[in-house]
N, C-alpha and C positions, 0 to 999 in steps of 0.2 A: 330336697331333690337329690337323687342319687346320680353322681357324675360318672359312675362306672358304665352307665348306659351309652355314653358318648364314645363312638369308635374314633380312631385317629382320623379317618376320612371325614367324619362329621366335624371334628374340631378344626381340621384344615379348612374346610369350606366356610365355617363360621368366621375363622380368622381372616380369610380372604375377603369375605363380605364386609367384615368390620373395618378392614383396611380401606376398602373402597368408600364406605360410608364416612370414615374419618377424613379421607382426602376431600370428599365432596363437600364437607362442611368446614373445610379449612384447617383441620387439625394436623399437627406434625407427628402425633403419636396415636396409637390405637387406644382410645380411652374406654373405660368401662361402659359408658353410655353407648358407644358405637358397637361394642361387643354385645350389649343387651339388645340393641335393635337388630343386629344380625342374628342373634339367638332367636329372637321373636319370629324372624322370617322362616326359620326351620322347625321351631318347636313351639308353635303358637299355643296349642292346648296345654302343654306342660307349663309354659310361662303364665298363661291365664290363670291356671290353678294357683301358681305361686302368688300372683297379684291378689287373688281372692283371699289367700291366707293373710296377706299383708293388709287387707281391707282397703285397697285402692283400685281405681279404674285405670286401665291402660292409657286411655286418652289423657286423663289428668296427669299421669306420670310423664308421658312424652311431651306434653305441653309445658310442664314445669321444667323438665330437663333442658329442652331446647330454648326456652325463654332464658334460662340461666346462662346457657352458652352464649346467646345473643347479647345479654346484658353485661356479661363479664368475659369478653372474648380473650383478654390478655391474662386472666388469672389462671393459676395452675389448678390441677385436678383437686387438690385438697382445699384450696380456697373456694372453689366452686361448690364442693360438697358441703361446706359450712353454710352456704346460702340455700341449700335444698331442705325440704321438709324431712322429718324423721321417716315418714312412710316411703318417700322417694329413696332416701339413703338405704332403707331396708331392702327396697327392690333392687338396688344396685348390687346387692350381695351375690346374686347369681353371676353377674358379669365379673365381679372381682374374683370369685372362686375360679372361674374359667381362666381369667388372666393369670392368676397364681399358678394354675396347672400348666400353662403353656409358656410362662416366662414373659418378661417385658419385651415389647416389640416397638421399634421406632422406624420411621421412614428414613432413607438415606438423604 
């Protein structure tokens, strides 16, 4: 996926949505999964193509990620990633790339 297509305004909107999603599920930081959910709200077709390349279904992905968050609410991002399947970790790539491009963000 070519990230040059994202304008600053788009990135800002995705970050704001990811912050809201993160707060709603009780996270203190914007984690890649929240960024990915926010990305999906704005770029569904692009993300669906990416999921197809990874050979996974969006529903399976979200189910697995949120089950992992529920099962391991106190573990950090890296510990959670170890509990996710390879396909899910591959799908997190988009969110991680965006996070790298915008820097780390935490709530006060």
